[in-house]
C-alpha positions as CSV (number, residue, x, y, z in Angstrom):
1,M,87.1,81.5,95.6
2,Q,88.6,84.5,97.5
3,E,87.3,88.0,97.6
4,I,90.1,90.5,98.2
5,E,90.7,94.2,97.8
6,A,93.6,95.6,95.8
7,I,94.9,98.9,94.7
8,Y,96.0,99.6,91.1
9,E,99.4,101.4,91.0
10,N,101.7,101.9,88.1
11,G,100.0,99.3,86.0
12,V,100.0,96.6,88.7
13,L,97.2,95.3,91.0
14,R,98.5,95.1,94.6
15,P,96.5,93.1,97.1
16,L,95.7,94.9,100.3
17,G,96.0,91.6,102.3
18,P,97.5,88.1,102.1
19,L,96.4,85.7,99.4
20,A,96.0,81.9,99.8
21,L,97.9,81.2,96.5
22,K,100.9,79.1,95.5
23,E,103.8,80.9,93.9
24,S,103.3,81.3,90.1
25,Q,99.7,80.1,90.4
26,T,97.5,81.3,87.6
27,V,94.3,83.0,88.7
28,R,91.2,84.5,87.0
29,L,90.2,88.0,88.1
30,L,86.8,89.6,88.1
31,I,87.2,93.3,88.8
32,A,84.6,95.6,90.4
33,A,85.7,99.1,91.1
34,S,85.4,100.3,94.7
35,S,83.4,103.5,95.3
36,G,86.0,104.9,97.7
37,G,89.7,105.6,97.6
38,A,92.2,104.0,100.0
39,R,90.6,102.2,102.9
40,L,91.7,103.0,106.4
41,D,91.3,100.7,109.4
42,G,88.5,102.5,111.4
43,S,89.6,101.2,114.8
44,L,93.2,102.4,114.2
45,L,91.9,105.8,113.1
46,D,89.6,106.1,116.1
47,R,92.5,105.1,118.5
48,A,94.8,107.7,116.9
49,K,92.1,110.4,117.2
50,A,91.6,109.5,120.9
51,E,95.4,109.7,121.5
52,V,95.7,113.1,119.9
53,A,92.7,114.4,121.9
54,A,94.1,113.1,125.2
55,S,97.5,114.7,124.6
56,P,97.2,118.5,124.8
57,N,100.9,119.0,124.4
58,G,101.7,116.8,121.4
59,P,105.0,117.0,119.6
60,T,105.7,119.9,117.3
61,L,106.4,119.4,113.6
62,E,110.0,120.3,114.3
63,E,110.2,117.6,117.0
64,I,108.8,115.0,114.6
65,R,111.3,116.1,111.9
66,R,114.2,115.8,114.4
67,R,113.1,112.3,115.5
68,L,112.6,111.1,111.9
69,S,116.0,112.6,110.8
70,V,117.9,110.0,112.8
71,I,116.3,107.0,111.1
72,P,118.7,105.6,108.5
73,G,117.6,105.2,104.9
74,S,114.4,106.6,103.5
75,M,110.7,106.0,103.9
76,A,110.6,105.1,100.2
77,D,113.2,102.3,100.8
78,F,111.2,101.1,103.8
79,V,107.9,100.9,101.9
80,A,109.5,99.2,99.0
81,A,111.1,96.6,101.3
82,E,107.8,96.0,103.1
83,R,106.1,95.4,99.7
84,G,108.8,93.2,98.4
85,E,109.8,95.6,95.7
86,Y,113.5,95.8,94.7
């Protein structure tokens, strides 16, 4: 038996982590709603806060937009590819 967290999006449950299952394996689900929304990695959030606090001259919004504008494709395409959605 495995206990995993998933998010419900557009009528589909999406696991938030890897599953030890074979392709096309049938499973039985017991669903317990989580009390919170999306879960963030606490250590990642703490590290990001520390980096922001240590950098008094962080990039401006315009600088971030300029850097992002040279990345080919779209963020939506990237996220869909990462999730295996086509």
